[in-house]
VEXDREN-2710 file (C-alpha; in Angstrom, 1 decimal):
% VEXDREN-2710
k/r/px/py/pz
1/VAL/79.5/65.1/68.0
2/ALA/80.0/67.4/65.4
3/ALA/80.0/71.2/66.1
4/GLY/80.9/72.8/62.8
5/HIS/83.2/72.7/60.2
6/GLY/86.7/72.1/61.7
7/SER/85.3/71.6/65.1
8/GLY/85.1/68.9/68.0
9/ILE/83.8/68.8/71.6
10/GLU/85.6/67.4/74.4
11/VAL/83.0/65.5/77.0
12/GLY/84.2/65.7/80.8
13/TRP/82.6/65.1/83.8
14/SER/80.6/68.4/83.9
15/PRO/77.1/69.6/82.6
16/GLU/79.7/72.1/80.4
17/ILE/81.4/71.0/77.4
18/SER/84.1/73.0/75.9
19/ILE/83.6/73.3/71.9
20/SER/86.0/74.8/69.2
21/TYR/85.1/75.7/66.1
22/THR/87.2/77.3/62.9
23/GLU/85.8/78.4/59.7
24/THR/87.8/80.2/57.1
25/VAL/86.0/82.6/54.5
26/PRO/88.3/83.1/51.0
27/VAL/88.4/86.6/50.1
28/ARG/88.8/87.8/46.7
29/SER/89.6/91.2/45.3
30/GLY/86.6/93.4/44.2
31/VAL/84.1/91.5/46.3
32/ASP/83.0/93.3/49.4
33/VAL/80.6/91.4/51.0
34/TYR/80.7/87.5/52.4
35/ASN/78.5/85.3/54.5
36/MET/79.6/82.3/56.6
37/SER/77.6/79.2/57.2
38/SER/75.4/79.4/60.6
39/TRP/76.3/77.2/63.3
40/SER/73.8/76.0/65.7
41/PRO/74.1/73.8/69.0
42/PRO/73.7/70.0/68.3
43/GLY/70.0/69.2/69.1
44/ARG/67.8/70.4/71.7
45/SER/69.9/68.7/74.3
46/PHE/72.4/71.6/74.4
47/LEU/72.3/75.2/75.1
48/LEU/75.4/77.5/73.7
49/PHE/75.9/79.2/77.3
50/ASP/79.2/81.1/76.9
51/ALA/81.2/82.1/74.0
52/SER/84.1/84.5/72.8
53/ILE/84.8/84.4/68.9
54/ASN/87.7/85.7/67.4
55/VAL/87.8/87.2/63.4
56/THR/90.7/87.8/61.7
57/GLY/90.7/89.6/58.5
58/CYS/91.9/92.8/56.5
59/GLY/89.5/95.6/56.8
60/PHE/85.9/94.6/57.5
61/ASP/83.0/95.1/59.5
62/VAL/81.7/92.2/61.3
63/TYR/77.5/91.4/61.2
64/MET/75.7/89.0/63.4
65/LEU/72.4/87.8/61.8
66/ASP/69.5/86.7/64.1
67/HIS/67.0/85.0/61.9
68/ASP/64.4/84.5/64.8
69/LEU/64.1/88.5/65.1
70/ASN/65.3/88.8/61.3
71/THR/67.6/91.5/62.6
72/THR/71.3/92.3/61.4
73/SER/73.7/94.0/63.8
74/LYS/77.3/95.1/63.9
75/VAL/79.4/93.4/66.5
76/CYS/83.1/94.4/65.8
77/SER/85.8/95.7/62.9
78/THR/88.6/94.8/62.0
79/THR/91.8/97.2/60.1
80/CYS/94.8/96.3/58.5
81/PRO/97.5/98.8/58.8
82/GLY/101.2/98.1/57.0
83/GLY/103.4/95.4/58.2
84/GLU/103.3/91.7/58.1
85/ILE/101.9/89.9/61.0
86/THR/101.0/86.1/61.6
87/GLU/97.3/84.7/62.5
88/THR/98.5/83.5/65.9
89/MET/100.0/87.2/66.6
90/ALA/97.0/88.8/65.4
91/MET/94.9/86.8/67.5
92/GLN/97.0/87.0/70.8
93/ASN/96.0/90.5/71.1
94/CYS/93.0/90.9/69.1
95/ASN/92.6/94.6/69.8
96/ASP/90.5/95.3/66.4
97/THR/94.1/95.5/64.1
98/TRP/93.9/92.2/62.2
99/CYS/91.5/90.8/64.7
100/CYS/88.4/91.3/66.6
101/SER/86.6/89.6/69.3
102/VAL/82.6/89.1/69.7
103/ARG/81.5/88.0/73.0
104/PHE/78.0/86.6/74.1
105/PHE/76.0/84.6/76.4
106/PHE/73.0/82.5/76.5
107/ASN/72.7/82.4/72.7
108/PHE/70.2/79.5/72.2
109/ASN/70.1/79.4/68.2
110/GLY/74.0/79.6/67.6
111/PHE/75.3/82.5/65.4
112/GLN/76.1/83.5/62.1
113/PHE/78.1/86.6/60.5
114/SER/78.2/88.3/57.5
115/PHE/81.6/90.6/56.6
116/VAL/81.4/93.7/54.7
117/ARG/84.6/95.9/53.2
118/ARG/85.0/99.1/55.0
119/ARG/84.4/101.9/52.7
120/GLY/87.8/102.9/51.9
121/GLU/89.5/99.8/53.1
122/GLU/89.8/98.7/49.4
123/GLY/93.0/100.9/48.4
124/ARG/94.7/100.4/51.7
125/VAL/94.6/96.7/51.8
126/ASN/98.1/95.2/52.8
127/TYR/98.4/92.5/50.2
128/THR/102.0/91.4/51.4
129/SER/100.5/90.3/54.4
130/PRO/99.3/86.4/55.0
131/LEU/95.8/87.6/56.5
132/TRP/94.5/89.7/53.4
133/ASN/93.3/87.1/51.2
134/LYS/90.9/85.2/53.9
135/ILE/88.5/85.9/56.9
136/SER/89.0/83.1/59.8
137/VAL/86.6/82.7/62.5
138/THR/87.8/80.7/65.3
139/THR/86.5/80.3/69.1
140/ASP/88.8/81.8/71.7
141/ASP/86.7/80.1/74.8
142/ALA/83.3/78.3/73.9
143/ILE/81.3/76.2/76.4
144/LEU/77.8/74.0/75.7
145/LEU/75.4/73.1/78.6
146/TRP/74.2/69.5/78.0
147/TYR/70.8/68.2/79.9
148/VAL/68.7/65.2/79.2
149/ALA/66.0/66.3/76.9
150/ASP/64.1/62.9/75.5
151/GLN/61.2/63.4/77.9
152/GLN/57.9/64.6/77.3
153/ARG/56.6/68.1/77.9
154/CYS/53.3/68.5/79.7
155/ALA/51.4/69.4/76.6
156/ASP/52.4/66.3/74.7
157/ALA/51.8/64.2/77.9
158/GLU/48.4/65.2/78.6
159/ALA/47.5/64.8/74.9
160/ASP/48.9/61.2/75.2
161/VAL/46.5/59.5/77.7
162/ALA/48.1/56.4/77.7
163/THR/51.4/57.4/78.8
164/TYR/50.5/60.6/80.8
165/ALA/52.0/60.0/84.3
166/CYS/49.8/62.5/86.6
167/LEU/47.0/59.8/86.9
168/SER/45.7/61.2/90.5
169/SER/42.6/63.5/89.9
170/ASN/43.7/66.0/92.1
171/SER/47.3/66.7/90.7
172/SER/48.9/68.9/87.8
173/CYS/51.8/68.6/85.7
174/THR/54.8/71.0/85.4
175/ASP/57.6/71.4/82.9
176/ASN/61.2/71.2/83.9
177/ASP/62.0/74.6/81.9
178/PHE/65.7/75.1/82.9
179/THR/67.1/71.5/82.4
180/TYR/64.6/70.2/79.7
181/SER/64.3/67.1/81.4
182/GLY/60.7/66.4/80.7
183/TYR/57.8/67.0/83.2
184/GLN/57.0/66.7/87.1
185/CYS/53.7/65.7/88.4
186/TYR/52.6/67.2/91.9
187/CYS/49.5/67.4/93.9
188/ASP/46.9/70.3/93.9
189/GLY/47.1/72.9/96.8
190/GLY/45.7/71.5/100.0
191/TYR/46.5/67.8/99.0
192/VAL/49.3/65.5/99.7
193/GLY/50.3/61.9/98.4
194/ASN/51.3/60.5/95.3
195/PRO/50.3/62.5/91.8
196/TYR/51.3/59.3/90.0
197/VAL/48.9/56.8/91.1
198/ARG/45.0/57.1/90.9
199/GLY/43.7/58.5/94.1
200/GLY/47.4/59.3/95.2
201/CYS/46.2/63.2/96.2
202/SER/44.2/63.5/99.2
203/ARG/43.1/66.2/101.6
204/ASP/45.0/65.6/105.3
205/LYS/44.7/69.0/107.1
206/GLY/46.3/67.1/110.3
207/ILE/50.0/66.5/111.0
208/ILE/50.9/64.7/108.0
209/ILE/50.7/68.0/105.8
210/GLY/52.5/70.1/108.3
211/LEU/55.3/67.6/108.6
212/SER/55.7/66.8/104.9
213/SER/55.2/70.4/104.3
214/GLY/57.8/71.3/106.7
215/PHE/59.9/69.1/105.5
216/GLY/59.7/69.4/102.2
217/VAL/60.2/73.3/102.3
218/LEU/63.5/72.6/104.5
219/PHE/65.0/70.2/101.9
220/LEU/64.1/71.9/99.0
221/SER/65.7/75.0/100.7
222/LEU/68.8/73.1/101.7
223/SER/69.0/71.7/98.3
224/GLY/68.6/75.0/96.4
225/VAL/71.4/76.5/98.9
226/PHE/73.5/73.6/97.9
227/ILE/73.1/73.9/94.4
228/VAL/73.5/77.6/94.3
229/HIS/76.9/77.7/96.1
230/LYS/78.1/74.4/94.0
231/TRP/77.2/76.4/90.8
232/LYS/78.7/79.8/92.0
233/SER/81.9/77.8/93.5
234/HIS/82.2/76.3/90.1
235/ILE/81.7/79.7/88.3
236/ARG/84.5/81.4/90.4
237/ARG/86.8/78.4/89.6
238/GLN/86.2/79.0/86.1
239/MET/86.8/82.8/86.4
240/ARG/89.9/82.2/88.3
241/ARG/91.2/80.1/85.8
242/LYS/90.5/82.3/82.6
243/TYR/92.0/85.1/84.5
244/PHE/95.1/83.1/85.2
245/ARG/95.3/82.1/81.2
246/LYS/94.8/86.0/80.1
247/ASN/97.1/87.2/83.0
248/GLN/100.3/85.2/81.6
249/GLY/100.1/82.8/84.3
250/LEU/101.8/80.0/82.0
251/LEU/104.3/82.6/81.3
252/LEU/104.9/83.3/84.7
253/GLU/105.4/79.6/86.1
254/GLN/107.9/78.9/83.5
255/LEU/109.7/82.3/84.2
256/ILE/109.7/80.9/88.1
257/SER/110.6/77.4/87.5
258/SER/113.3/78.2/85.3
259/ASP/115.2/80.6/87.4
260/GLU/116.8/78.8/90.2
261/ASN/116.8/82.2/92.0
262/ALA/113.3/83.3/91.7
263/SER/112.1/80.0/92.2
264/ASP/113.6/80.6/96.0
265/LYS/111.9/83.9/96.9
266/THR/108.9/84.4/94.3
267/ARG/105.5/82.7/94.8
268/ILE/102.4/82.6/92.8
269/PHE/99.6/83.3/95.6
270/SER/96.1/82.2/95.3
271/VAL/93.2/84.6/95.5
272/GLU/92.0/83.2/98.8
273/GLU/95.4/83.8/100.3
274/LEU/95.3/87.5/99.4
275/GLU/91.5/87.6/100.5
276/LYS/92.2/86.3/104.0
277/ALA/95.6/88.3/104.7
278/THR/93.4/91.6/103.8
279/ASP/89.7/91.0/105.5
280/ASN/88.8/90.2/101.8
281/PHE/90.6/93.8/100.9
282/HIS/88.5/95.9/103.3
283/GLN/88.6/99.5/102.9
284/THR/90.6/99.7/106.6
285/ARG/93.3/97.6/105.0
286/ILE/94.0/100.6/102.1
287/VAL/97.3/102.4/102.9
288/GLY/97.6/104.0/99.7
289/ARG/95.7/105.6/96.6
290/GLY/97.2/106.8/93.6
291/GLY/96.0/107.4/89.9
292/HIS/96.9/104.0/88.7
293/GLY/95.2/101.8/92.2
294/MET/95.3/101.1/95.5
295/VAL/97.8/99.2/97.9
296/TYR/96.3/97.2/100.6
297/LYS/98.4/96.1/103.7
298/GLY/98.1/92.6/104.6
299/ILE/99.5/89.6/107.1
300/LEU/100.2/86.2/105.8
301/SER/99.6/83.0/107.2
302/ASP/102.8/83.2/107.9
303/GLN/102.6/86.5/110.1
304/ARG/104.8/88.1/107.4
305/VAL/103.3/91.7/106.4
306/VAL/102.7/92.3/102.9
307/ALA/102.0/95.3/100.5
308/ILE/99.2/94.1/98.1
309/LYS/99.3/96.7/95.1
310/LYS/96.2/96.1/93.0
311/SER/95.9/98.2/89.5
312/LYS/92.7/100.2/88.3
313/VAL/93.1/99.9/85.1
314/ILE/92.3/96.8/82.9
315/GLU/94.6/96.8/79.8
316/GLN/97.0/95.0/77.9
317/GLY/99.7/97.3/78.2
318/GLU/99.1/97.4/82.2
319/ILE/99.3/93.7/82.0
320/ASN/102.4/93.6/80.0
321/GLN/104.0/96.3/82.7
322/PHE/102.7/93.6/85.8
323/ILE/104.6/90.8/83.3
324/ASN/107.9/93.0/83.3
325/GLU/107.8/94.1/87.1
326/VAL/107.3/90.9/88.2
327/ALA/110.4/89.4/85.7
328/ILE/112.7/92.1/86.9
329/LEU/112.2/92.0/90.6
330/SER/112.3/88.3/90.5
331/GLN/116.0/88.5/89.2
332/ILE/116.9/91.2/91.6
333/ASN/118.5/90.7/95.4
334/HIS/119.7/94.0/97.0
335/ARG/119.2/95.8/100.4
336/ASN/118.0/99.0/98.7
337/ILE/115.4/97.6/96.5
338/VAL/112.0/96.6/97.3
339/LYS/111.5/92.8/97.9
340/LEU/108.9/90.8/95.8
341/PHE/107.4/87.9/97.7
342/GLY/105.1/87.0/94.8
343/CYS/102.0/88.0/92.7
344/CYS/98.2/86.7/92.2
345/LEU/96.8/85.9/88.6
346/GLU/93.2/84.8/89.8
347/THR/91.9/88.0/89.6
348/GLU/90.5/90.2/86.7
349/VAL/93.5/92.9/87.7
350/PRO/96.6/91.0/88.5
351/LEU/98.3/91.2/92.3
352/LEU/101.7/92.2/93.3
353/VAL/102.9/91.0/96.7
354/TYR/105.9/93.1/98.2
355/ASP/107.6/93.9/101.5
356/PHE/105.7/96.2/103.5
357/ILE/107.5/99.3/104.0
358/PRO/105.9/101.5/106.8
359/ASN/107.3/105.0/106.9
360/GLY/106.2/105.8/103.3
361/SER/107.9/107.7/100.6
362/LEU/111.0/110.0/100.5
363/TYR/108.3/112.6/98.2
364/GLY/105.8/112.2/101.0
365/ILE/108.0/113.2/103.8
366/LEU/109.7/116.0/102.1
367/HIS/106.7/117.5/101.1
368/SER/104.3/117.1/103.9
369/ASP/102.5/119.7/105.3
370/SER/104.5/120.3/108.2
371/ASN/107.2/123.2/107.7
372/THR/109.9/121.0/109.0
373/SER/110.9/117.6/107.5
374/CYS/111.8/115.0/110.3
375/LEU/114.5/114.0/108.0
376/SER/118.2/115.6/109.2
377/TRP/120.9/116.4/106.7
378/ASP/122.8/113.5/107.1
379/ASP/119.5/111.0/106.7
380/CYS/119.1/112.9/103.4
381/ILE/122.8/112.0/102.6
382/ARG/122.2/108.6/103.6
383/ILE/118.9/107.8/101.9
384/ALA/120.5/109.7/98.6
385/LEU/123.8/107.3/98.9
386/GLU/121.6/104.5/99.5
387/ALA/119.0/104.9/96.3
388/ALA/122.3/105.8/94.2
389/GLY/123.9/102.4/95.2
390/ALA/120.7/100.6/94.1
391/LEU/120.2/102.4/90.9
392/SER/124.1/101.6/90.3
393/TYR/123.4/98.0/91.1
394/LEU/120.6/97.6/88.5
395/HIS/122.7/99.4/85.7
396/SER/126.3/97.5/86.1
397/ALA/126.4/94.8/88.8
398/ALA/123.1/92.9/88.2
399/SER/123.3/89.8/86.0
400/ILE/121.6/92.1/83.7
401/SER/121.2/95.6/83.3
402/VAL/118.0/97.5/84.2
403/PHE/117.0/100.9/83.0
404/HIS/114.6/101.9/85.7
405/ARG/113.0/104.8/83.8
406/ASP/110.7/106.3/86.6
407/VAL/113.2/107.2/89.3
408/LYS/111.7/109.5/91.2
409/SER/111.3/110.7/95.4
410/SER/107.8/108.7/95.8
411/ASN/109.3/105.5/94.4
412/ILE/112.2/105.9/97.1
413/LEU/110.3/104.1/99.7
414/LEU/111.2/104.2/103.5
415/ASP/111.4/101.1/105.9
416/GLY/110.9/101.0/109.5
417/ASN/114.5/101.9/110.1
418/TYR/114.3/104.8/107.5
419/THR/116.9/102.5/105.1
420/ALA/115.8/103.6/101.2
421/LYS/114.1/101.0/99.1
422/VAL/113.6/101.7/95.4
423/ALA/110.5/100.3/94.3
424/ASP/108.0/100.4/91.2
425/PHE/109.5/99.0/88.1
426/GLY/106.4/98.4/86.1
427/ALA/108.2/100.8/83.4
428/SER/111.6/99.4/83.8
429/ARG/113.3/97.8/80.9
430/LEU/115.9/94.8/80.9
431/VAL/118.8/95.3/78.7
432/SER/121.6/93.1/77.5
433/ILE/125.2/93.9/78.4
434/ASP/126.4/94.8/74.8
435/GLN/123.9/97.5/74.4
436/THR/124.5/101.2/75.4
437/HIS/120.6/102.3/74.5
438/ILE/117.2/101.1/73.5
439/VAL/114.5/102.9/71.8
440/THR/110.7/103.0/73.3
441/ASN/108.0/105.1/73.6
442/VAL/108.5/107.7/76.1
443/GLN/107.5/107.0/79.5
444/GLY/108.2/108.5/83.0
445/THR/107.2/111.7/85.3
446/PHE/107.0/115.2/84.6
447/GLY/109.3/117.1/86.8
448/TYR/111.8/113.8/86.4
449/LEU/111.7/113.0/82.7
450/ASP/115.2/113.0/80.9
451/ARG/114.8/115.7/78.0
452/GLU/117.2/114.1/76.0
453/TYR/115.1/110.8/76.1
454/TYR/111.8/112.5/75.6
455/TYR/113.1/114.2/72.1
456/THR/114.9/111.2/71.0
457/GLY/113.3/108.3/72.5
458/GLN/116.7/106.4/73.2
459/LEU/116.4/105.0/76.6
460/ASN/120.0/104.7/78.3
461/GLU/121.1/104.5/82.0
462/LYS/121.7/108.3/82.1
463/SER/118.3/108.9/82.0
464/ASP/118.0/107.4/85.5
465/VAL/120.9/109.8/86.2
466/TYR/119.1/112.9/85.0
467/SER/116.2/111.8/87.4
468/PHE/117.9/111.1/90.3
469/GLY/119.4/114.5/89.8
470/VAL/115.9/115.9/90.4
471/VAL/115.7/114.0/93.4
472/LEU/118.9/115.7/94.6
473/ILE/117.4/119.1/94.1
474/GLU/114.5/117.9/96.0
475/LEU/116.7/117.2/98.9
476/LEU/118.6/120.5/98.7
477/LEU/115.4/123.0/98.1
478/ARG/112.8/120.8/99.7
479/ARG/110.0/121.7/96.7
480/GLU/108.3/119.5/94.3
481/PRO/109.6/118.4/90.9
482/ILE/106.3/120.9/89.3
483/PHE/105.6/123.6/92.0
484/THR/104.0/126.8/92.2
485/SER/105.9/130.0/92.6
486/GLU/105.2/133.0/94.4
487/SER/103.4/134.4/91.6
488/GLY/101.0/131.8/91.4
489/SER/102.5/129.9/88.0
490/LYS/103.6/126.1/87.6
491/GLN/107.3/126.1/87.5
492/ASN/109.8/123.4/86.7
493/LEU/112.0/122.7/89.5
494/SER/115.3/121.6/87.7
495/ASN/114.9/124.8/85.1
496/TYR/114.2/127.2/88.8
497/PHE/117.7/125.3/90.2
498/LEU/119.9/125.7/87.0
499/SER/118.7/129.3/86.3
500/GLY/119.0/130.2/90.0
501/LEU/122.5/128.8/90.1
502/LYS/123.9/131.0/87.4
503/ALA/122.3/134.3/88.8
504/ARG/122.8/134.1/92.9
505/PRO/125.1/131.8/95.3
506/VAL/123.4/128.2/95.9
507/THR/123.0/129.0/99.7
508/GLU/120.2/131.5/98.6
509/ILE/118.2/129.3/96.9
510/VAL/118.6/126.3/99.5
511/ALA/115.9/125.3/101.8
512/ALA/116.5/126.8/105.5
513/GLN/116.7/123.2/107.3
514/VAL/119.4/122.2/104.9
515/LEU/121.2/125.8/105.1
516/ASP/120.9/125.7/109.1
517/GLU/122.2/121.7/109.5
518/ALA/124.6/121.2/106.6
519/THR/128.1/123.3/105.9
520/GLU/128.5/125.5/102.7
521/GLU/130.9/123.0/101.4
522/GLU/128.5/120.2/101.5
523/ILE/125.9/122.5/99.9
524/SER/128.0/123.3/97.2
525/SER/129.0/119.7/96.4
526/VAL/125.6/118.6/96.2
527/ALA/124.5/121.2/94.1
528/SER/127.3/120.5/91.6
529/LEU/126.5/116.8/91.7
530/ALA/122.9/117.3/90.8
531/GLU/124.0/120.1/87.9
532/MET/126.3/117.6/86.5
533/CYS/123.4/115.0/86.3
534/LEU/120.9/117.4/85.0
535/ARG/123.3/118.3/81.8
536/LEU/121.3/118.0/78.7
537/ARG/123.7/115.5/76.9
538/GLY/123.7/111.9/78.5
539/GLU/127.4/111.5/77.8
540/ASP/128.2/114.9/79.7
541/ARG/126.6/113.2/83.0
542/PRO/128.3/110.9/85.5
543/THR/126.9/107.5/85.6
544/MET/125.3/106.1/88.8
545/LYS/128.4/104.5/89.9
546/HIS/130.2/107.9/90.2
547/VAL/127.1/109.7/91.9
548/GLU/127.6/107.0/94.6
549/MET/130.7/107.5/94.7
550/ALA/130.9/111.2/95.0
551/LEU/127.7/110.9/97.8
552/ARG/130.1/108.2/99.7
553/VAL/133.0/110.5/99.8
554/LEU/131.0/113.2/101.3
555/GLN/129.2/111.1/103.9
556/THR/132.6/109.8/104.8
557/GLU/133.9/113.7/105.3
558/ARG/131.0/114.9/107.3
559/LEU/131.5/111.6/109.7
560/LYS/135.3/112.1/109.9
561/LEU/134.2/115.6/111.1
562/CYS/132.2/114.1/114.0
563/HIS/135.2/111.4/114.5
564/VAL/132.7/108.5/112.9
565/ASP/133.9/105.3/111.8
566/PRO/132.3/105.1/108.3
567/GLY/132.5/101.7/108.5
568/ASN/129.8/100.9/111.4
569/ALA/128.6/104.4/111.6
570/GLN/129.2/104.4/115.3
571/GLU/130.5/107.6/117.3
572/LYS/133.6/107.2/118.8
573/GLU/134.1/110.8/120.5
574/PRO/132.0/113.9/119.6
575/LEU/134.1/116.7/118.2
576/LEU/133.4/119.8/120.3
577/THR/133.5/123.2/118.6
578/PRO/132.5/126.6/119.4
579/ALA/129.0/127.3/118.5
580/ARG/128.5/128.3/115.0
581/GLU/127.8/131.8/114.3
582/LYS/125.3/132.8/111.8
583/ASP/127.8/133.8/109.4
584/SER/129.9/130.9/109.7
585/SER/128.5/127.6/108.3
586/ASP/131.6/125.8/107.4
587/GLN/132.1/124.4/110.9
588/LEU/130.1/121.7/112.4
589/VAL/128.8/122.2/116.0
590/ALA/128.9/119.2/118.8
591/SER/125.0/119.0/118.6
592/ASP/125.8/118.6/114.5
593/CYS/127.6/115.6/115.1
594/VAL/125.5/114.0/118.0
595/ASN/122.6/114.1/115.2
596/ALA/124.9/112.5/112.8
597/ASN/125.4/109.4/114.9
598/LEU/121.8/109.1/116.2
599/ALA/120.3/105.8/114.6
600/SER/117.6/106.0/112.3
601/GLU/115.3/104.0/114.4
602/ASN/115.4/107.3/117.0
603/MET/113.8/109.7/114.8
604/LYS/110.6/111.1/115.3
605/PRO/107.4/109.2/113.2
606/CYS/106.5/111.0/110.4
607/TYR/103.3/109.2/110.0
608/SER/100.0/108.2/111.2
609/PHE/98.9/104.7/110.3
610/GLU/96.6/105.6/107.3
611/GLN/99.9/107.4/105.7
612/GLU/102.3/104.7/106.3
613/PHE/102.7/103.4/102.9
614/MET/102.2/105.5/100.2
615/SER/101.1/104.7/96.6
616/TYR/104.1/104.0/94.2
617/ASP/102.3/106.0/91.8
618/GLY/102.2/109.3/93.7
619/VAL/102.9/111.8/90.9
620/SER/100.8/110.8/87.6
621/ARG/102.9/109.5/84.7
622/LEU/103.1/110.6/80.8
END
């Protein structure tokens, strides 16, 4: 069946028929108004149920014509900025640049468009683009519903007495309006029987009426429930397939199947699996809320506990970040990087499924309401070392370099043993080995953002080093990256730290807990390392490998004072030294050594269940 110029219909085992429609209107210089030929369903047996139509062109307002109502309404517009672009690329995004999209439902009469050149666009037409001299109308997704429609209606049948089927004198006729499948006879109220034979409808107030009515109602109810259930299930399957395509499902399937390592550990989950794991995403399963979405705790069928990240924003840019995060994490295997189990693409907003990290983020613990953090100085050194090792691995040890681009304490999570896990790779970038930097749109978090990257747009590994330097300051000062000073004004932590170093000894600006647990030499070492990371020019900063080595030396020296083997961190024999006086911070006392050797799992809990997993987006991004 022809559906229009350049179109066709695929018939399957369904009342739904997918159609494709394409029409091209030539554009000439000096002509501002163009009309396309109208399109209607091919006959009354077809109903245009759902359609999404892409219009590509240069600088036009698109109007839809309704001949029944004699109205014209603007439905979308296209612009044509500089630069060449193919029609395929334009339709891929279709975001009003070279291409705009029209969507409608239950349009019985088809459609017709008119195209009017936008005012002022004639002088800005990009004549070098292959799209300037034509307007293309193409269906992205269009469905016809098909029904039997060759039967008479009640009005026609009653006029034709010879063929009228409702023969009983106590019968009436009704049209099957929704399906267009003719008419149906039924006995009037209070009558039962066969309306298609003479005298077939008669009154019977006894058992027959009761049983017939009861069974009839039951049958109709069950049939209705069954039909509605099947219809809804069909619609859900259609929507899930549509979301799967929209969320780049085919691309991810190719990625996972082509990557030997990725296929072993990365899965594409169905939405039913994740609904079952989270009690249909019940609000009691929410364990993290952020500006970009929510995190749910779930239990898979194999009893694995997972965190399911669900974004709020439905923009193509966010979809691209989602694809980016899956692509990166599927290729990474490191004990200090959060493990990605897989993703779900069958919902409007894609979902990421991670290993559940029960003890929240470093940011949440350092800046909790309690006056004293449950993390000791030894834990802080260890966590910083583990996070630095993960970033060093991303920069230089992985098969392809990765610049994280959003290093911050809220993206350093802590597992059941308080082991650091670097998370949230939505903003990260993959970089080939021969590249020293890449030029990108600036993205990051206020307080952590590398100033050189902010001004130049050139992202390199030293941008992560700068952000990590801010994390080291947080460990020393126990202040947030943007904090409120005593005067009530907002202040940048890195500026406060660097200016403080010039004006007074570092021991006068660090947190009281750090001053109580660490030696002056250790404080000076970490402060010096942070200062190097925060240098204005990236080439003057150390690499993450050098940062990792400096922290490892610091940890080793501290453990040596306690006679602890750095290889297995097991206590051999406490070093007993006299109690430390208030003005003698260079010596470790026996209690410090004992604290240094306590296993992390013996730490007191820092969170209740509701706080056990903070959102990856704990601090708003640029």
